[in-house]
N, C-alpha and C positions, 0 to 999 in steps of 0.2 A: 666955491663948492656949493652944490645945490642941496636942497632939503633931503632928497633921496640918498645922496652920498653920505651926508652926515648921519642919517638914521642907520644906514648900512654899517658904517664904522662903529656907531654906538652899540648896535646889537651884536656885532662880530666879537667884541671884547667881553660880552657878558657870559659866554660859555667857556672861556679859558680856564677859570677857576674850577668849574665842574669837571671838565675834561682832565685837568691836572690832577685832581683828587682821584678820579676814576682810574687814570693811568697809574698813579702811585699804588693804589690798592690792587690793581691788576698785576703790577710788577711784584708786589708782595705775595700774591696768590701763586704766581708762576715760580717764584723763589721757593715758597713752601712746598710746592709740588715737586720741584727738582730735588729739594732736600729729602723729601719722603721717599722718592724713587731711589736716590743714592743710598739712603739708610737701609732700605729694603734689600738692595744689592749687596751691601756689606754684610748684613745679618745672614743673608742667604749663603754667601761664600763661607761664613763661619760655620754654618750648620751642615754644609755638605760633607765635611770631613768627619762628622760624628758617626760612630758605629751604629748598627741597628740595635735599638734598645730591646727588641723582642728576642734577640738571639742570646742564648746562655753564654756564648763565647765572648760577648761584649763585656761581661762582668769579670774584672780582675780581682779575685779574692784569694789572698794568700792562704794556702793550705799546706799541711806538713808534707814533706817528701818521705816516703816510706821505703826502707831497705829490707828486702826479704832474702832468706837463705835459699839454698837449692830445693828444699822441700816446701817452700812457700810460707814458712813461718816468719812473722814480723820480727826483725832484729832490732831496728832502731827507727825513730822518727826524727827528722831534722825540720826545724821550723823557726821562723822569726816571731811569729805569733801563733799561738796554739788555737787553731780554728777548725771547726768541722761544719760543713754545710748540712743543713737540715731542711726539711720541707715545712711549710707553714702549719700543717696539721700536727707536727711534732712539738709545737711551741704552745705553751699555756696561754689562754686568752688573757689571763691576768698579767702575764709578762708583756704581751702586746699593748694592753691598755696602759700599763705602767710606763712603757717606753714612750708611747705617744704623749702621755701626761707630763713626763719629765722633759722630753726633748722639744716638743712642739704642741703646745696646748690648743692652738687654733688649726691643727692639722686637717680637720674635716671642714673648715670654713674657707680656706684659700685653695687655690689650684696649684700649689707647689711653690709659689712665691708669695711670701708674707710681706706686703708693702708696709704694714704697720710695724712689724719687727725690724725691717731694714731701716725705717725712719727712726725708730727708737735707738737702734745701735749707732746710727750716724750721729744723732744728738749726743748719745753717751760718749762717742769717740771725740766729738768736738769739745765736750766738757771735761775731757781727761779720763773718763772711765773706759772700761773695756768690757763689752758684752757682745756675744755672737748674734748674728742675724740669720744664719742659714737654717732652713727648714730641714726636716728629715729627708724630703725629696732631694733638696740641693746637696745634702751630705752624701746620700746614696749615689747620685750622679758623679760627684767629685771623687768619691772613694772607689768607684767601680768603672764607670765608663770613661771618664777623663783620666787616662792612665798617666799622662805627663804631669798633671796637676795633683795627682793622688797624694804625694808626700809633702806638698807645700803646706805651710801653716799660715792661717790668716789671723790677724790681730783681733 
């Protein structure tokens, strides 16, 4: 074997490690891309069944059933929960502030999902405690828009 052949063989093996590492990271990048696309497709399929949140018909709020006589007088109200829908201007600002302070102190800091609260609740659940993690926004969606999950209780 001549000097040129030996040099060619020697230099041919020097790039194997570099190409192997680049190939490995390229494979990981493609795998991550495929995972992200798949996850996006799954989330998209979950979200397409949700009702329009801007429509008042999407909110399932239990209100009393009223029975009237022939003259239009209210005879009786049947209800599981005694609720009456009101507009926002009919509620005292103190009640709104008290609700936010009691239910979700960081209501104005997060966008509806409180990552710190979820982490705190997960740590509490792992240590044997029980503390809720849902925000006011999550409770509203669960109790109104997600009608199938409306009556489920979470730990």
